[in-house]
N, C-alpha and C positions, 0 to 999 in steps of 0.2 A: 221493120218486122210485121207481121201480120198475124192471125191466128190461123193462116194457111199452112204455116209449119208445124204449129201443133196438129192438125187434122193431118198434114204429111208421114206426122210420124205416128199419132193413131193409127191411120190405116198401114202403114209397115208393121208394128204389133199385131194388128187384126190376121192381116195375111199372115205371118211368120205363125201364129197361133194357128190357124187353119192348114198349114202347110204341116208342122209338127204333130198336130193331131192325125194328120191324115198318115204321116211315114211312121208316126207310134201303132196305129193301127195295124197296120200292113209288116209291122215286126221289123222293122228299117230305123232302128234307133240312133245308128250310128250316122245316117243321113239327118234325122231329126235334129239331130246336135249339131249338126254343122250348118243345117237351114238358120237354127235359133242362131249360132256364133256368126252366121254371116248376117242377120235383122242387127245384132246389136252393133257391130264394126258400121254396118250402116249408118244406123242412128247416129252412133257416137260420132261419125266424121262430120255429120251435118250438124251436131252440137257444136263442135269444136270449131266449124266455120263460124257458127252464129257467136262463139265465145270469143274469135279472132275481130268479129266487128265491131263484139262490144268493148275489147280492150282498143280499138282502134278510136271507137268515137270519144271514150273519157279520154285518151292521150290529147285527141284535137280538140276536146271541149276546154280542158286544163292549159294546154297549151305545152305538154311536157316535151320535152327534146324534141 
């Protein structure tokens, strides 16, 4: 794991914030909510993959099952 993952998550957050602000200013609140939700799902999938790798490393280190 490197610092690149943190930068990717921060980049997604900044991009989603900009998109949401633009959509809200144009009166498309429903699309802004969908953009925020898609950013959240994308970020959570990245984090879930990292947590899976963490559990795999712990299992391998302690030689569990």
